[in-house]
N, C-alpha and C positions, 0 to 999 in steps of 0.2 A: 601530337600537336601539329606537326608538319602536315600530316594527312588531313587534319581538320581544315587547315587553311587551303589545301588543294581542293577540297570539296566545295568551298564557299562560292566560287564563280559559277560552277555548274548548278549548284542548288539555287542560286539567285535567278538564273535563267529559267529553270524549270518552275520556280516559284512564281515568276511573272506570268508564265503561260497558264498555270493552274489558277492564279488569281483572276485572270480575265475570264476563264471558263466558269469559275464560281460566280463572278459578277454578272455574267450573261444570264445565268440561271436565276439569281436572286434579285438583280436590279438591271434589267435590259437597258433602260434609259441611261443610267450612269455609265454602264459599260460602253454604250454607243458614243457618249461624249468623250470618255477617256481614250477610246480607240481613235477617234477623230483627232484629238489633241496629240496623241502619240504619233500618228501618221503625219500630221502637219509639222511636228518637230523634225522628223526625218526628212521631209521635203525641204524644209529650210536648211538643214545641214547639207543636203545634196546640192542645193543651189549655191550655198556658201563654198563648198569644196570645188564645184565646177568653175566658179568665178576665179578661185585661186589657181586652179590648174591652167585655165586660159591665160591668166596673167603671167604665170611661170613660163608657159610655152613661148609667149611673145618676148619675155625677158631674155630667155635663152637664145631665141632666134636673132634678137637685136645685137647680141654679143658674139655671135659666131664669126663675124667678119672682122673683129677687132684683132689687131696685131699684138697679141699678148706677149710674144717673145720680145718684140721691140720695146714694149712697155717695161718688161723686166729689166732690160739694159738701162732704162732711164730712171729707174726708181732710186731716190736718194735714201740710201739705207747703209747701215754699218755692214750689212751682209751683201755679198755680191752673188747674183744668180749663177755665175759660173762655178761657184763653190758649193752650190746646193746639190746634195746627192739625193736622188729619189730611189727609195727601196720599194719595188713593186712585188708584192707577195701574192702568189696564186696558190690557193688551197685546192687539193685534189683528193677525191675518193671515189674510185671506180668509174670516173668519167673517161670516155675514149680519148686516146691521144689526139685524135683529129680535132676534138673540141678545143683543147688547150692550144694546139698549133694554130687554129684559126684566130684565137685571141692574141697570140704572140705575133702573128702576121699583121694584125691591126696595130699592135704596140710598136712595130717597126716603122709605121707610117706617121707617128706623132711628130709634131713640129717642135721638137725639143732635142737638144744634143743627147744622143743615145750613150755617149761616153759618160754621162752623168746619171745613168739609170742602171741600178743593180737589180737583177731579176732573181727572185727567190721562189723556187718550186717546192712547195710543202706537201709531201705525201704522207700516207698512213701505213704503218707497219702491218696493220690488220688487213690491208689489201695485198693479196698475193701478187708478186711481180711489180710492186710499185716503184722500187728503186730502178729496176731495169727499164721500165717505161719512161721514167723521168730522165735517166741517163741518155736514152735514145733521143728524147726531145732536146736535151742540153747539147748533144753533139750536132743536131740539126741547126741550132741557132747560135752555136759557138762563134764568138767574135762579133755578134750583132749588138751586144750591149757591153757595158763596162765589165760586168762579171755575172756569171750565172751560178747560183748556189742551190744545192739540193739539200733539203732537210727532211728527214723521216721521223714522224711523230711516233714514239714508242707506244705499244699497246698496253692497256691495263695499268696505267699510272694510278697509284693509290689516291683516292679522294677526288679523282677527276672524272667528269662525265664525257664520254667520247662524242666528238662532234667538230664542226668547223671551227668554233671558237677556241676549243682546246688546241687544235692543230695550229691555228694562226698564232695563238699566244706562245706556244712552244717555239715555233719558227722565229717569231719576232725576238724572243729572248736570246735565242741562239745567234741571230744576226747582230743584235746589240752587242753581245760579248765579242763577236768577231770584229765589229767596227771599232770598238774600244781598243782591242789589242792592236789593230792596224793604225791607231792614232787619230781616228776621225773625231771631230768635234760634233757631238750628237745634236748640238744646236743648229747644225747645218744639214740635218737629215730629215727628210719627210718620208713617211711610210704610207703606202696605199695598199689596202687589203682587198683583193678581188676574188670573185668566184672564177672557176675555170673557164666559164663562157663569157667573161666580161671583156668587151672590146672598147677601150677608152676612145673618146673623141680625140681628134688630131690636136686640138688645142688644150686638152685637159691639163697636162703638166705645166704648160706655159701659164695658163690662167691660175692654176693652183699656186705656182711659184710667185706670181705677181702679188696675189693676195697675201701670201705668207710673208713676203718681204715688206709689204705695207703695214702688216699688223704684228 
C-alpha cells in the first residue's frame, strides 16, 4: 500500500504528459486551447509569486535598521529578554570544518548578548572523525558563547531514516534533557535549527526575541 501511494505523484505527472500527447493527435484544437490555458495559469502564478517576493524584500529591507534589541528591553511582558536562552543547533554531515567556522564567525557578530546563546554542534556517527572535527571547532570558539555542546547522532537507530531531521531531533531531545537537569524553564528557551552554512543576520536573534516576547 505504501508503494502504491509513492507511485501516485509520478504517475500523475506522466499521465498529464501522455494525455496532452494523446489530445494533440486526436483533437489538436482542444489540445491547443488546454495548453494555452495551462500556460496562462503558470504565468499568473509566476506574477503572483514575483509580487510577493518583491513585497517581502522591501519589508525585510525596511526593518533592517530597527533597533530590535532596544525594543526587546521595552516590551511589557512577564518574560524578560535577559532571561531568554537561544539554543542554536547546527547539523553537520561531511561538510568541511571551514564551512561551519564561517557560520560561527557570522554568529559572533550578531547584535544579541552571546552569553544568552548556547551553541549545539550536531554530528553524525556515520561520518568518520566527526567528533574530532567538532571538538576542534569547539576549542576554537570556546568562551565565545554561553556554552558549546557536541552531540553525536548514533548510526542505525531502529525505525529511523538517516538525515538532517533525525540528527536535529536527536540533538534537540538531548539538549532538552540537559536544560531540564540544569533547572532551566523551557518556556524561556528558543531553539533555531541551522544548516552548517547558515550565517544569521546580525539582528536575527533580537528580532526573533522581540516577536517571541510579544506573542
